[in-house]
Every structure is written in C-alpha cells, then in structure tokens.
KELONU-329896 format. One line per field, with one value per residue (C-alpha): residue in three letters; x, y, z. Coordinates in pm, whole numbers, padded with zeros to 5 digits. Layout:
N
rest c(ALA / ...) .
u c(X / ...) .
v c(Y / ...) .
w c(Z / ...) .
This chain:
550
rest c(UNK / UNK / UNK / UNK / UNK / UNK / UNK / UNK / UNK / UNK / UNK / UNK / UNK / UNK / UNK / UNK / UNK / UNK / UNK / UNK / UNK / UNK / UNK / UNK / UNK / UNK / UNK / UNK / UNK / UNK / UNK / UNK / UNK / UNK / UNK / UNK / UNK / UNK / UNK / UNK / UNK / UNK / UNK / UNK / UNK / UNK / UNK / UNK / UNK / UNK / UNK / UNK / UNK / UNK / UNK / UNK / UNK / UNK / UNK / UNK / UNK / UNK / UNK / UNK / UNK / UNK / UNK / UNK / UNK / UNK / UNK / UNK / UNK / UNK / UNK / UNK / UNK / UNK / UNK / UNK / UNK / UNK / UNK / UNK / UNK / UNK / UNK / UNK / UNK / UNK / UNK / UNK / UNK / UNK / UNK / UNK / UNK / UNK / UNK / UNK / UNK / UNK / UNK / UNK / UNK / UNK / UNK / UNK / UNK / UNK / UNK / UNK / UNK / UNK / UNK / UNK / UNK / UNK / UNK / UNK / UNK / UNK / UNK / UNK / UNK / UNK / UNK / UNK / UNK / UNK / UNK / UNK / UNK / UNK / UNK / UNK / UNK / UNK / UNK / UNK / UNK / UNK / UNK / UNK / UNK / UNK / UNK / UNK / UNK / UNK / UNK / UNK / UNK / UNK / UNK / UNK / UNK / UNK / UNK / UNK / UNK / UNK / UNK / UNK / UNK / UNK / UNK / UNK / UNK / UNK / UNK / UNK / UNK / UNK / UNK / UNK / UNK / UNK / UNK / UNK / UNK / UNK / UNK / UNK / UNK / UNK / UNK / UNK / UNK / UNK / UNK / UNK / UNK / UNK / UNK / UNK / UNK / UNK / UNK / UNK / UNK / UNK / UNK / UNK / UNK / UNK / UNK / UNK / UNK / UNK / UNK / UNK / UNK / UNK / UNK / UNK / UNK / UNK / UNK / UNK / UNK / UNK / UNK / UNK / UNK / UNK / UNK / UNK / UNK / UNK / UNK / UNK / UNK / UNK / UNK / UNK / UNK / UNK / UNK / UNK / UNK / UNK / UNK / UNK / UNK / UNK / UNK / UNK / UNK / UNK / UNK / UNK / UNK / UNK / UNK / UNK / UNK / UNK / UNK / UNK / UNK / UNK / UNK / UNK / UNK / UNK / UNK / UNK / UNK / UNK / UNK / UNK / UNK / UNK / UNK / UNK / UNK / UNK / UNK / UNK / UNK / UNK / UNK / UNK / UNK / UNK / UNK / UNK / UNK / UNK / UNK / UNK / UNK / UNK / UNK / UNK / UNK / UNK / UNK / UNK / UNK / UNK / UNK / UNK / UNK / UNK / UNK / UNK / UNK / UNK / UNK / UNK / UNK / UNK / UNK / UNK / UNK / UNK / UNK / UNK / UNK / UNK / UNK / UNK / UNK / UNK / UNK / UNK / UNK / UNK / UNK / UNK / UNK / UNK / UNK / UNK / UNK / UNK / UNK / UNK / UNK / UNK / UNK / UNK / UNK / UNK / UNK / UNK / UNK / UNK / UNK / UNK / UNK / UNK / UNK / UNK / UNK / UNK / UNK / UNK / UNK / UNK / UNK / UNK / UNK / UNK / UNK / UNK / UNK / UNK / UNK / UNK / UNK / UNK / UNK / UNK / UNK / UNK / UNK / UNK / UNK / UNK / UNK / UNK / UNK / UNK / UNK / UNK / UNK / UNK / UNK / UNK / UNK / UNK / UNK / UNK / UNK / UNK / UNK / UNK / UNK / UNK / UNK / UNK / UNK / UNK / UNK / UNK / UNK / UNK / UNK / UNK / UNK / UNK / UNK / UNK / UNK / UNK / UNK / UNK / UNK / UNK / UNK / UNK / UNK / UNK / UNK / UNK / UNK / UNK / UNK / UNK / UNK / UNK / UNK / UNK / UNK / UNK / UNK / UNK / UNK / UNK / UNK / UNK / UNK / UNK / UNK / UNK / UNK / UNK / UNK / UNK / UNK / UNK / UNK / UNK / UNK / UNK / UNK / UNK / UNK / UNK / UNK / UNK / UNK / UNK / UNK / UNK / UNK / UNK / UNK / UNK / UNK / UNK / UNK / UNK / UNK / UNK / UNK / UNK / UNK / UNK / UNK / UNK / UNK / UNK / UNK / UNK / UNK / UNK / UNK / UNK / UNK / UNK / UNK / UNK / UNK / UNK / UNK / UNK / UNK / UNK / UNK / UNK / UNK / UNK / UNK / UNK / UNK / UNK / UNK / UNK / UNK / UNK / UNK / UNK / UNK / UNK / UNK / UNK / UNK / UNK / UNK / UNK / UNK / UNK / UNK / UNK / UNK / UNK / UNK / UNK / UNK / UNK / UNK / UNK / UNK / UNK / UNK / UNK / UNK / UNK / UNK / UNK / UNK / UNK / UNK / UNK / UNK / UNK) .
u c(-00986 / -01321 / -01548 / -01837 / -02190 / -02498 / -02520 / -02160 / -02216 / -02530 / -02372 / -02075 / -02284 / -02524 / -02239 / -02073 / -02398 / -02459 / -02107 / -02147 / -02427 / -02225 / -01927 / -02150 / -02285 / -01933 / -01807 / -02108 / -02051 / -02373 / -02162 / -01873 / -01551 / -01648 / -01985 / -01826 / -01549 / -01745 / -01900 / -01570 / -01399 / -01665 / -01551 / -01176 / -01109 / -00868 / -00768 / -00390 / -00143 / -00177 / -00476 / -00737 / -00608 / -00805 / -00732 / -00854 / -00925 / -00739 / -00900 / -00633 / -00387 / -00501 / -00539 / -00618 / -00430 / -00727 / -00745 / -00376 / -00424 / -00714 / -00496 / -00239 / -00514 / -00633 / -00275 / -00249 / -00593 / -00665 / -00329 / 00033 / 00132 / 00192 / 00025 / 00147 / 00104 / 00042 / 00099 / -00266 / -00217 / -00413 / -00314 / -00335 / -00363 / -00233 / -00354 / -00708 / -00933 / -01232 / -01491 / -01341 / -01339 / -01693 / -01598 / -01279 / -01480 / -01717 / -01422 / -01284 / -01620 / -01597 / -01314 / -01474 / -01281 / -01390 / -01277 / -01541 / -01423 / -01066 / -01108 / -01336 / -01427 / -01525 / -01376 / -01107 / -00966 / -00891 / -00526 / -00352 / -00035 / 00098 / 00209 / -00138 / -00212 / 00147 / 00366 / 00423 / 00309 / -00022 / -00308 / -00546 / -00550 / -00622 / -00793 / -01099 / -01181 / -01061 / -01330 / -01593 / -01494 / -01503 / -01860 / -01968 / -01807 / -01898 / -02170 / -02238 / -02503 / -02376 / -02014 / -02034 / -01959 / -01713 / -01516 / -01218 / -01094 / -01064 / -00816 / -00818 / -00542 / -00533 / -00253 / -00260 / 00111 / 00341 / 00556 / 00347 / 00383 / 00057 / 00165 / -00146 / -00028 / -00021 / -00390 / -00713 / -00800 / -00541 / -00644 / -00434 / -00583 / -00524 / -00593 / -00694 / -00604 / -00907 / -00792 / -01064 / -00976 / -01056 / -00904 / -00680 / -00788 / -00572 / -00725 / -00590 / -00276 / -00181 / 00078 / 00039 / 00075 / 00048 / 00172 / 00061 / 00105 / -00234 / -00347 / -00458 / -00829 / -00888 / -00690 / -00960 / -01289 / -01462 / -01482 / -01861 / -01856 / -01582 / -01817 / -02011 / -01686 / -01575 / -01918 / -01877 / -01541 / -01691 / -01992 / -01773 / -01565 / -01865 / -02027 / -01719 / -01470 / -01411 / -01566 / -01466 / -01095 / -00974 / -00628 / -00779 / -01051 / -00881 / -00960 / -00597 / -00665 / -00983 / -00795 / -00511 / -00735 / -00988 / -00728 / -00676 / -00883 / -01178 / -01176 / -01183 / -01481 / -01670 / -01612 / -01709 / -02030 / -02131 / -02021 / -02244 / -02546 / -02482 / -02397 / -02711 / -02923 / -02745 / -02762 / -02411 / -02321 / -02160 / -02325 / -02084 / -02223 / -02132 / -01781 / -01748 / -01875 / -01621 / -01342 / -01392 / -01286 / -00945 / -00884 / -00528 / -00452 / -00416 / -00048 / 00151 / 00327 / 00691 / 01023 / 01169 / 01482 / 01479 / 01772 / 01686 / 01676 / 02002 / 02174 / 02048 / 02174 / 02520 / 02536 / 02383 / 02518 / 02256 / 01978 / 02134 / 02143 / 01775 / 01679 / 01877 / 01705 / 01359 / 01250 / 01086 / 01019 / 00669 / 00466 / 00421 / 00718 / 00863 / 00719 / 00845 / 00711 / 00860 / 00879 / 00892 / 01066 / 00916 / 01226 / 01480 / 01790 / 01698 / 01330 / 01011 / 00912 / 00586 / 00551 / 00487 / 00438 / 00152 / 00395 / 00536 / 00188 / 00105 / 00421 / 00346 / -00011 / 00124 / 00365 / 00090 / -00136 / 00129 / 00332 / 00138 / -00214 / -00343 / -00271 / -00073 / -00036 / 00038 / 00244 / 00208 / 00575 / 00485 / 00608 / 00435 / 00435 / 00385 / 00274 / 00289 / 00578 / 00732 / 01105 / 01143 / 00994 / 01189 / 01462 / 01212 / 01019 / 01340 / 01457 / 01127 / 01135 / 01496 / 01409 / 01154 / 01354 / 01160 / 01434 / 01607 / 01736 / 01692 / 01395 / 01431 / 01754 / 01834 / 01714 / 01380 / 01228 / 00872 / 00807 / 00489 / 00424 / 00537 / 00546 / 00570 / 00198 / 00040 / -00098 / -00054 / 00319 / 00592 / 00881 / 00962 / 00991 / 01046 / 01371 / 01514 / 01432 / 01598 / 01912 / 01939 / 01901 / 02168 / 02405 / 02369 / 02332 / 02607 / 02418 / 02719 / 02727 / 02353 / 02393 / 02674 / 02451 / 02172 / 01809 / 01743 / 01404 / 01400 / 01059 / 01003 / 00706 / 00668 / 00458 / 00338 / 00043 / 00300 / 00175 / 00533 / 00524 / 00837 / 00749 / 00811 / 01116 / 01442 / 01546 / 01251 / 01268 / 01007 / 00997 / 00933 / 00901 / 01103 / 01011 / 00962 / 01272 / 01260 / 01426 / 01433 / 01406 / 01556 / 01416 / 01572 / 01451 / 01100 / 00948 / 00619 / 00638 / 00527 / 00772 / 00621 / 00790 / 00779 / 01117 / 01289 / 01390 / 01767 / 01769 / 01756 / 01652 / 01888 / 01880 / 01807 / 02179 / 02283 / 02021 / 02174 / 02513 / 02335 / 02185 / 02535 / 02656 / 02380 / 02464 / 02840 / 02784 / 02583 / 02840 / 03116 / 02922 / 02745 / 02834 / 02828 / 02504 / 02333 / 02076 / 02051 / 01751 / 01937 / 02239 / 02021 / 01832 / 02159 / 02353 / 02069 / 02050 / 02364 / 02638 / 02425 / 02338 / 02700 / 02820 / 02530 / 02580 / 02954) .
v c(01006 / 00870 / 00686 / 00459 / 00594 / 00378 / 00277 / 00151 / -00055 / -00219 / -00282 / -00465 / -00657 / -00777 / -00889 / -01088 / -01266 / -01348 / -01488 / -01695 / -01887 / -01931 / -02068 / -02309 / -02445 / -02485 / -02665 / -02898 / -02980 / -02820 / -02586 / -02708 / -02507 / -02384 / -02266 / -02110 / -01926 / -01618 / -01585 / -01601 / -01361 / -01100 / -01128 / -01111 / -01484 / -01656 / -02021 / -02032 / -02319 / -02442 / -02270 / -02000 / -01642 / -01340 / -00989 / -00710 / -00361 / -00059 / 00234 / 00479 / 00306 / 00482 / 00300 / 00384 / 00220 / 00006 / -00128 / -00221 / -00398 / -00590 / -00696 / -00821 / -01010 / -01165 / -01275 / -01446 / -01604 / -01701 / -01710 / -01800 / -01484 / -01243 / -01045 / -00941 / -00578 / -00549 / -00309 / -00197 / -00075 / -00379 / -00665 / -01038 / -01331 / -01648 / -01925 / -01868 / -02174 / -02126 / -02207 / -01939 / -01657 / -01531 / -01509 / -01328 / -01080 / -01025 / -00921 / -00695 / -00521 / -00409 / -00172 / -00067 / -00298 / -00549 / -00745 / -00620 / -00552 / -00661 / -00918 / -00996 / -00796 / -00480 / -00146 / -00241 / -00059 / 00306 / 00387 / 00717 / 00896 / 00762 / 01115 / 01266 / 01549 / 01553 / 01653 / 02012 / 02115 / 01928 / 02097 / 01915 / 01597 / 01328 / 01104 / 01331 / 01245 / 00887 / 00848 / 01001 / 00750 / 00466 / 00551 / 00589 / 00264 / 00030 / -00207 / 00016 / -00194 / -00112 / -00197 / -00513 / -00741 / -00553 / -00717 / -00732 / -00586 / -00209 / 00000 / 00371 / 00580 / 00945 / 01191 / 01555 / 01626 / 01689 / 01398 / 01092 / 00834 / 00660 / 00539 / 00692 / 00636 / 00261 / 00241 / 00193 / 00544 / 00777 / 01109 / 01416 / 01688 / 02015 / 02387 / 02580 / 02936 / 03066 / 02894 / 02628 / 02274 / 01994 / 01681 / 01572 / 01223 / 00954 / 00632 / 00299 / 00232 / -00112 / -00384 / -00760 / -00932 / -00607 / -00305 / 00047 / 00398 / 00567 / 00834 / 01173 / 01204 / 01552 / 01834 / 01946 / 01815 / 02042 / 01898 / 01856 / 01671 / 01414 / 01122 / 01201 / 01188 / 00863 / 00713 / 00807 / 00625 / 00320 / 00313 / 00326 / 00042 / -00164 / -00135 / -00188 / -00382 / -00736 / -01024 / -01296 / -01290 / -01228 / -01134 / -00846 / -00740 / -00456 / -00097 / -00047 / -00277 / -00086 / 00245 / 00098 / -00061 / 00223 / 00496 / 00783 / 01038 / 00806 / 00693 / 01057 / 01119 / 00820 / 00932 / 01292 / 01174 / 00973 / 01253 / 01503 / 01273 / 01221 / 01584 / 01706 / 01501 / 01638 / 01283 / 01265 / 01612 / 01596 / 01856 / 02098 / 02012 / 01647 / 01741 / 01956 / 01675 / 01425 / 01686 / 01743 / 01384 / 01463 / 01790 / 01838 / 01702 / 01943 / 02017 / 02203 / 02524 / 02414 / 02538 / 02364 / 02301 / 02050 / 02045 / 01690 / 01573 / 01745 / 01594 / 01243 / 01272 / 01362 / 01083 / 00788 / 00707 / 00439 / 00685 / 00943 / 00683 / 00601 / 00969 / 01012 / 00723 / 00688 / 01031 / 01289 / 01658 / 01739 / 02041 / 02136 / 02292 / 02066 / 01743 / 01467 / 01179 / 00847 / 00555 / 00204 / -00036 / -00384 / -00498 / -00617 / -00780 / -01138 / -01079 / -01123 / -00792 / -00659 / -00904 / -00786 / -01009 / -00974 / -00844 / -00588 / -00468 / -00420 / -00215 / -00001 / 00055 / 00178 / 00416 / 00552 / 00610 / 00776 / 00970 / 01006 / 01123 / 00765 / 00731 / 00491 / 00460 / 00168 / 00240 / 00078 / -00021 / -00251 / -00030 / 00162 / 00529 / 00722 / 01049 / 01301 / 01255 / 01541 / 01586 / 01571 / 01218 / 01078 / 00915 / 00742 / 00615 / 00494 / 00312 / 00128 / 00034 / -00085 / -00306 / -00488 / -00520 / -00240 / 00022 / -00093 / 00230 / 00137 / 00328 / 00363 / 00163 / -00164 / -00384 / -00199 / -00428 / -00498 / -00871 / -01068 / -01391 / -01594 / -01970 / -02004 / -01919 / -01834 / -02097 / -01862 / -01810 / -01960 / -01892 / -01794 / -01425 / -01423 / -01629 / -01417 / -01093 / -01235 / -01334 / -00991 / -00811 / -01036 / -00979 / -00602 / -00611 / -00356 / -00032 / 00182 / 00016 / 00069 / 00440 / 00459 / 00292 / 00536 / 00521 / 00197 / 00028 / -00347 / -00504 / -00879 / -01071 / -01447 / -01442 / -01218 / -01091 / -00847 / -00830 / -00731 / -00441 / -00563 / -00362 / -00034 / -00127 / 00053 / -00311 / -00541 / -00917 / -01154 / -01522 / -01750 / -02126 / -02316 / -02684 / -02696 / -02493 / -02144 / -01865 / -01490 / -01220 / -00874 / -00542 / -00198 / 00162 / 00132 / 00394 / 00431 / 00800 / 01114 / 01012 / 00665 / 00430 / 00063 / -00111 / -00277 / -00644 / -00695 / -01028 / -01397 / -01501 / -01615 / -01931 / -01932 / -01981 / -01687 / -01420 / -01257 / -01235 / -01077 / -00810 / -00750 / -00699 / -00444 / -00252 / -00246 / -00137 / 00155 / 00255 / 00239 / 00459 / 00709 / 01073 / 01286 / 01253 / 01041 / 00791 / 00454 / 00570 / 00886 / 00691 / 00440 / 00717 / 00881 / 00575 / 00342 / -00036 / -00120 / -00111 / -00309 / -00569 / -00598 / -00679 / -00911 / -01129 / -01089) .
w c(01200 / 01083 / 01328 / 01230 / 01237 / 01303 / 00936 / 00933 / 01248 / 01109 / 00770 / 00923 / 01178 / 00908 / 00684 / 00967 / 01048 / 00683 / 00647 / 00964 / 00794 / 00476 / 00666 / 00858 / 00530 / 00391 / 00703 / 00700 / 00333 / 00217 / 00002 / -00212 / -00228 / -00575 / -00445 / -00139 / -00326 / -00443 / -00095 / 00093 / -00148 / -00072 / 00289 / 00235 / 00269 / 00029 / 00004 / -00019 / -00044 / 00313 / 00473 / 00443 / 00460 / 00584 / 00455 / 00684 / 00547 / 00682 / 00495 / 00373 / 00608 / 00927 / 01261 / 01623 / 01907 / 02010 / 01655 / 01654 / 01987 / 01837 / 01545 / 01797 / 01979 / 01649 / 01573 / 01913 / 01929 / 01569 / 01391 / 01472 / 01653 / 01366 / 01089 / 00745 / 00635 / 00261 / -00027 / -00008 / 00350 / 00474 / 00702 / 00628 / 00865 / 00703 / 00934 / 01071 / 01093 / 00863 / 01128 / 01356 / 01101 / 01178 / 01546 / 01444 / 01233 / 01525 / 01741 / 01468 / 01442 / 01806 / 01702 / 01373 / 01141 / 00878 / 00570 / 00327 / -00030 / 00034 / -00244 / -00537 / -00847 / -00666 / -00561 / -00310 / -00006 / -00092 / -00021 / 00043 / 00157 / 00487 / 00581 / 00525 / 00765 / 00893 / 00600 / 00493 / 00145 / 00123 / -00062 / 00171 / 00378 / 00114 / 00369 / 00358 / -00002 / 00055 / 00320 / 00093 / -00176 / 00078 / 00174 / -00190 / -00305 / -00020 / -00143 / -00443 / -00623 / -00973 / -00897 / -00687 / -00983 / -01201 / -01484 / -01243 / -00916 / -00900 / -00700 / -00613 / -00453 / -00346 / -00271 / -00168 / -00216 / -00512 / -00392 / -00465 / -00186 / -00280 / -00628 / -00782 / -01141 / -01085 / -00994 / -01185 / -01067 / -00919 / -00768 / -00691 / -00471 / -00656 / -00622 / -00935 / -01028 / -00840 / -00521 / -00528 / -00424 / -00667 / -00816 / -01102 / -01209 / -01371 / -01510 / -01631 / -01433 / -01307 / -01295 / -01337 / -01672 / -01872 / -01674 / -01764 / -01627 / -01583 / -01829 / -01703 / -01782 / -01644 / -01485 / -01245 / -01110 / -00854 / -00506 / -00506 / -00840 / -00781 / -00711 / -01027 / -01225 / -01060 / -01126 / -01492 / -01507 / -01338 / -01570 / -01880 / -01739 / -01627 / -01971 / -02187 / -01972 / -02096 / -01906 / -02152 / -02063 / -01707 / -01836 / -02035 / -01793 / -01602 / -01695 / -01800 / -02098 / -02184 / -02180 / -02385 / -02649 / -02664 / -02666 / -02426 / -02620 / -02680 / -02317 / -02209 / -02440 / -02302 / -01944 / -02019 / -02186 / -01882 / -01651 / -01832 / -01788 / -01416 / -01351 / -01530 / -01292 / -00983 / -00851 / -00709 / -00589 / -00246 / -00018 / 00146 / 00488 / 00432 / 00317 / 00630 / 00854 / 00724 / 00716 / 01088 / 01157 / 01009 / 01189 / 01310 / 01660 / 01950 / 01887 / 02149 / 02055 / 02049 / 01923 / 01621 / 01826 / 02112 / 02356 / 02465 / 02105 / 02013 / 02318 / 02237 / 01879 / 02004 / 02261 / 02075 / 01726 / 01665 / 01747 / 01516 / 01239 / 01298 / 01280 / 00962 / 00787 / 00940 / 01066 / 00840 / 00908 / 01032 / 00926 / 01291 / 01468 / 01737 / 01594 / 01364 / 01152 / 01265 / 01021 / 01169 / 00934 / 00919 / 00729 / 00988 / 00842 / 00760 / 00847 / 00647 / 00485 / 00628 / 00918 / 01275 / 01578 / 01823 / 02087 / 01846 / 01751 / 02119 / 02169 / 01862 / 01984 / 02319 / 02145 / 01920 / 02219 / 02434 / 02178 / 01849 / 01939 / 01930 / 01560 / 01339 / 00962 / 00731 / 00417 / 00077 / 00113 / 00406 / 00690 / 00971 / 01070 / 01392 / 01229 / 01516 / 01761 / 01961 / 01911 / 02289 / 02282 / 01988 / 02193 / 02422 / 02121 / 01957 / 02270 / 02293 / 01926 / 01955 / 02252 / 02034 / 01709 / 01541 / 01500 / 01182 / 01029 / 00664 / 00524 / 00146 / 00142 / -00032 / 00257 / 00278 / 00018 / -00090 / -00124 / -00182 / 00016 / -00288 / -00303 / 00074 / 00093 / -00241 / -00477 / -00774 / -00721 / -00938 / -00701 / -00346 / -00263 / 00113 / 00125 / -00158 / 00024 / 00335 / 00142 / -00018 / 00315 / 00468 / 00174 / 00222 / 00600 / 00668 / 00725 / 00640 / 00300 / 00262 / 00334 / 00080 / -00183 / -00095 / -00199 / -00383 / -00398 / -00458 / -00520 / -00552 / -00696 / -00695 / -01012 / -01294 / -01088 / -00943 / -00584 / -00495 / -00744 / -00926 / -01238 / -01053 / -00848 / -00914 / -00922 / -00984 / -00941 / -01087 / -00996 / -01294 / -01331 / -01588 / -01597 / -01221 / -01136 / -00983 / -01181 / -01126 / -01390 / -01322 / -01443 / -01390 / -01385 / -01248 / -01020 / -00832 / -00740 / -00927 / -01203 / -01235 / -01481 / -01575 / -01542 / -01837 / -01832 / -01841 / -02023 / -01937 / -01585 / -01309 / -01103 / -00732 / -00671 / -00892 / -00833 / -00523 / -00695 / -00992 / -00765 / -00626 / -00982 / -01052 / -00735 / -00793 / -01153 / -01020 / -00757 / -01020 / -01263 / -01040 / -01028 / -00714 / -00513 / -00780 / -00663 / -00838 / -01044 / -01150 / -01269 / -01454 / -01632 / -01732 / -01856 / -01958 / -01955 / -02159 / -01890 / -01645 / -01906 / -02017 / -01666 / -01584 / -01891 / -01957) .
C-alpha cells in the first residue's frame, strides 16, 4: 500500500501546527464559533449535538496494522473507548475534547494518517472496492488510480472552495462494491479493444434531498489523461455550480439542469483545452512508481483445497456458517477474503471498541500481510487470509464478538448516527437498527430471507444511504414526533437504482412491524432462489403497499 513521501509528511505536519494555533484562539475566545467553523471543517472537526466530532481519513479504505492500533489508542486516550466506521471508509470519534484534537492529530501523523479534506466544500476522501487486489476478475487494482487522484486533489488550489462537497469513487471490477454511480464522479477501470487500460467516467450521482444516478460522460479516458479529464469536470462544476442555494449546489443538480449532452460538451471543451497544454498528463514512470506500492503480497503457492479447513468446516457448525456468510473466494489459490461484520445483533452498526481494533490489528499483521480494509457498508475486511488459517482467525474473532455471520443479510444494516449524535437529524437511527436486528436475530431466518440490504438515515441528507437500500428507512419529524418513511427497490451496485416511497410514514412504535410486513410479503411472493430485490423488480410496489396500508 502507499507510504508517505517527504512532501506528505511536511504537508500533514504543517496543517497540524496551523490548526493548533486556530484551536488555541477558539479556546481562548479570540475566535467565535462562527469564525472557527470554516477552519475546523477543513480539519475534519464537526460540532454535533453533544460534543465535537473528528472524522479521520482512510484513503480508499486501506489500513496497516500500526494504523489500526493507533486508532484503538485514540479511542482509549481521547474518546470513550470506541470508533465509528463510516460509509466513506473513514472513522469518526464522537467525543474528543477540542483542546486535545491537535495533540490527537499529532499522534495520528506518526502513522501517516490525518483528517484533511474529510469535511468542507472540497474533494473528499477517495473511496474504492474493499476487495481491491484480492478479488478475481479485476481489470486493475483500483487503489492505484485512487492514490493518484488523492495526490492530485489534496490542497488543489482551484478546488478548495467548491460550491459543495465533492465525492469520488473507483472500482476495477464488473461487480460494483464502491457504489460509483452514487458519487459526484464515479470511475470504472476498463480495458479497450486494443488491450489498453483506461477509465469509464460517470458524473452527477448523489443522494440527499434530490437523489440521482450518475450519467456516463465517457466510455474511455486513457490512463495518462485521467487527471486532465477530472480537472475538466471540476472546472465546469466550479464555474457553473450554484453558490446561491446550498440545496442546489451539488454537481448532480448541475448535470440535471444542464442536461447530460450539454454537460458532456462542457466537459469535453475544458478537457480539450487542458489536454492541448499537456499540463496534466501523468508520466508513465509516476504511474509505475505508485503501482509498485500496490503490488501483490508475497503469496505462497498453495492448493485450493485445505485439509485443515475442510476438517474445521465439518466439525464446527458455527464456523461453517461464518464461512458461508462472511468469506469470499480469493484470486490466489489457497487464500480467502474474510469479512468482519461490525453489525452484532443489538449492536451499533459500524462501531468497534478499542480492544476489538487491537485484536483486528493483530489478526491483520499475523494472517493478512499486515493489511485491513474498511467497506462503505461499515464493515471491515482481512483481504488475504490462508485457508489453513481461517479457523484460527474465526476463533479469535468469535472470542471478541466480531464473528457475526450476517454479511449482506437483513441485520447487516447501514445506519447513520441519527439524533443520538447529529444536530441535523430528525429521528434516531441507531435504536431502530438495533430493534430491527433483534427482531430478525435468528440467523436461520436471516439465511432463509437471503440477501436484503436495509439502510437507515435520520434525515434527508441520507448519510445512511436510505435511497439505495433494498429497504430504505428515512427518519422524519412531524410536529416534534419521530416518524419513519419506507422506500423499496433501491440498489447501490452496478445496477444502481433509487428506491420508491411506499406511502405515509410510520410511527416509532409501528416501524419495525412495518418492516416485518415487507419481509413476509417478499417471502410469500418470491419464486425459487429470488432475492428480495429480484422479487420487488418482478412484482413491483403494489403488493407491498397493499399489505402495509391494508
């Protein structure tokens, strides 16, 4: 994975020192909260309902063991013993004292981590496929171009004060695990007919108040010219994006109001200007240098069959269940991809304690080539585990409440912090997610239901991605009372779709029963081997709506 060079180290150190002075002026009263707000946002610090919150960047979701141990240390020393992994593959700490945050950032910098561009109207953390470099069928490891984009976008002088925040995601696989069509820019690594690697670029996706699926701007940009093309998109947005209305400031609104064809023309015009000047061609030697950081680990030559693994499957039913749900085939014979669910029954989706993070760091160091991934669905991944070691890894996870075998099932929910933490929220998300997981706690029932993605947001900003849940739940406020609106049929994969609202919202007392009704309607109507999304696409909204409001 990528390691900082001398420029990265200086950049982060300078930013920490600058922020230390800004915090000191805020604590002394020299700066008001309004004056301090734009400064803290540039350093990943939010003011939530009860305290300041710090969001730490995890570029393309990749971590080393020493970094995970540092996050555990931060949770112990500066927070309340846990961290919250987010849908942008970052981590948030909800309770740091403001005057201690510069010291916290100093410690993070020792393991090449920071909070730069995790908030504010700038290009945010670049996200990618959590299985990058491990899954079969990739055109190329998408983290290579993600790192190139990270270096290009960090402190880019033209894009520090955009009309609104800007999010980029990259995938190198036909199965989109990075939700690229729900981003301001989504990139697919492609190979053309000549065998050259380049990029398909989608622009204008997003959720929030007005959700849109991104439009494909181009089928193929050559590898050396990608930054020039991205710069063209950003210039068009920076010039034409609205700054008079924050609700209409995202590039998705610009694409929608301008029209797909006209937006494509604007981007191509800017691209031609930039390309003619050769100002943003990426030299092959630089591509090669960064690519080397993502070279495959030193895998052993192993058989695809493991006697120890086969024996453990036969002897331990719980382990077999875990493998069935949470383990994915690796491209390298004799290895597996292990998903760690951060969704225990009755737990808070995405939370991990300091002790759990230490355990995961040890497992990554010993059994996964010192590497860990964060997923946009708020789980973790050990990307390179030998089949011979799977049982040992599982036993350790199970001993620390990290072996819930529910990946992709109804209890593997995305949920934003909601009204328990966020001052923008209208309703609580966490208690609802806990109630749903407890209602469907029986794993045998979960397996019978099959793949079903529930996503919960506490407000229309859609941090819980409710628009693209197979079942989406949106918290709304009605005269001071919490209600929950249900949508059905959303998807965040290569077949991305925005869910449709079923009808009137449900009270806090009725919402879990309503979800039960949706699920039983599906199981009554499904045909052989149909997933929830398949059944919904076949029968439509009508039977679900009829039973919900009968």
